[in-house]
C-alpha positions as CSV (number, residue, x, y, z in Angstrom):
1,M,10.2,10.1,108.9
2,M,11.2,13.5,110.2
3,R,11.2,14.1,113.9
4,R,9.4,17.1,115.2
5,R,11.5,19.7,117.0
6,G,10.6,22.4,119.4
7,R,7.6,22.3,121.8
8,P,5.9,19.0,122.5
9,G,2.7,18.3,120.6
10,L,-0.7,17.9,122.2
11,L,-0.3,14.3,123.0
12,G,3.0,15.0,124.7
13,T,1.5,17.8,126.7
14,V,-1.5,15.7,127.8
15,A,0.8,12.8,128.8
16,R,3.1,15.1,130.8
17,T,0.0,16.6,132.5
18,A,-1.3,13.2,133.4
19,V,2.1,12.1,134.9
20,V,2.3,15.3,137.0
21,A,-1.3,15.0,138.3
22,G,-0.7,11.3,139.2
23,T,2.5,12.1,141.0
24,A,0.9,14.9,142.9
25,T,-2.0,12.7,143.9
26,A,0.3,9.9,145.1
27,T,2.5,12.4,147.1
28,A,-0.5,14.0,148.7
29,G,-1.9,10.6,149.8
30,A,1.4,9.5,151.2
31,V,1.8,12.8,153.2
32,S,-1.8,12.5,154.6
33,R,-1.3,8.8,155.6
34,H,2.0,9.7,157.3
35,A,0.4,12.6,159.2
36,A,-2.5,10.4,160.3
37,Q,-0.1,7.7,161.5
38,K,1.9,10.3,163.5
39,D,-1.3,11.7,165.1
40,A,-2.3,8.2,166.1
41,E,1.1,7.5,167.7
42,K,0.9,10.8,169.6
43,Q,-2.6,10.1,170.8
44,A,-1.6,6.6,171.9
45,Y,1.4,8.0,173.8
46,A,-0.8,10.6,175.5
47,D,-3.4,7.9,176.4
48,Q,-0.6,5.8,177.9
49,Q,0.7,8.6,179.9
50,A,-2.7,9.5,181.2
51,A,-3.4,5.9,182.2
52,E,-0.1,5.7,184.1
53,Q,-1.0,8.8,186.1
54,Q,-4.5,7.5,187.2
55,P,-4.7,5.4,190.4
56,Q,-5.3,1.7,189.5
57,P,-8.4,0.2,191.1
58,M,-8.2,-3.1,192.9
59,V,-10.2,-4.9,190.2
60,Q,-9.3,-3.9,186.7
61,A,-12.1,-3.3,184.2
62,P,-11.6,-4.7,180.7
63,P,-9.8,-2.4,178.4
64,P,-11.9,-0.3,176.1
65,P,-12.1,-1.6,172.5
66,A,-9.3,-0.3,170.3
67,A,-10.2,2.6,168.1
68,P,-10.5,1.6,164.4
69,P,-7.7,3.0,162.2
70,P,-8.6,6.2,160.3
71,P,-10.3,5.4,157.0
72,A,-8.0,5.2,154.1
73,A,-8.2,8.1,151.6
74,P,-10.4,7.1,148.6
75,A,-8.5,6.2,145.5
76,P,-8.5,9.1,143.1
77,P,-10.5,8.5,140.0
78,A,-8.5,7.6,136.9
79,P,-8.0,10.9,135.0
80,A,-9.9,11.1,131.8
81,A,-6.8,12.3,130.1
82,D,-5.3,8.8,130.3
83,D,-8.3,7.4,128.3
84,L,-8.0,10.2,125.8
85,V,-4.3,9.7,125.4
86,G,-4.9,6.0,124.9
87,R,-7.6,6.5,122.3
88,I,-5.4,9.0,120.3
89,T,-2.5,6.7,120.5
90,Q,-4.7,3.9,119.2
91,L,-5.8,6.1,116.3
92,S,-2.2,7.0,115.6
93,Q,-1.3,3.3,115.4
94,M,-4.2,2.6,113.1
95,R,-3.0,5.4,110.8
96,D,0.6,4.1,110.9
97,A,-0.7,0.6,110.0
98,G,-2.5,2.0,107.0
99,L,-6.0,1.4,108.4
100,L,-6.8,5.1,108.5
101,S,-5.9,7.9,106.1
102,D,-4.5,11.2,107.4
103,D,-7.9,12.9,106.8
104,E,-9.8,10.1,108.7
105,F,-7.2,10.3,111.5
106,A,-7.6,14.1,111.8
107,A,-11.4,13.8,111.8
108,A,-11.4,11.1,114.5
109,K,-8.9,13.0,116.6
110,G,-10.9,16.2,116.3
111,K,-14.0,14.3,117.4
112,L,-12.3,13.0,120.5
113,L,-10.9,16.4,121.4
114,G,-14.3,18.1,120.7
115,I,-12.9,20.3,118.0
């Protein structure tokens, strides 16, 4: 079987795009969680400093309830490209196993891609 040279095919481009999008989403989530944690630490430090500067009453009131942690960023929906890549890969495996002819493979792939 001859290997294709040059630019990646449609499947390679879709897979690369899915990897890049997933990496970008994971990085953005990590950055936002880190920023939220830093903000919470700064706020806690400022609250502690303000509490130390206030005169203490003779009888201490119970401490206010702790603020709930910021809500976690919702998980990004699974990109539709992963499903499409999986289906095309499955069709390719069926063709390689002899279950589909080249014409049937091309027709099914075109249907998935909306061509």
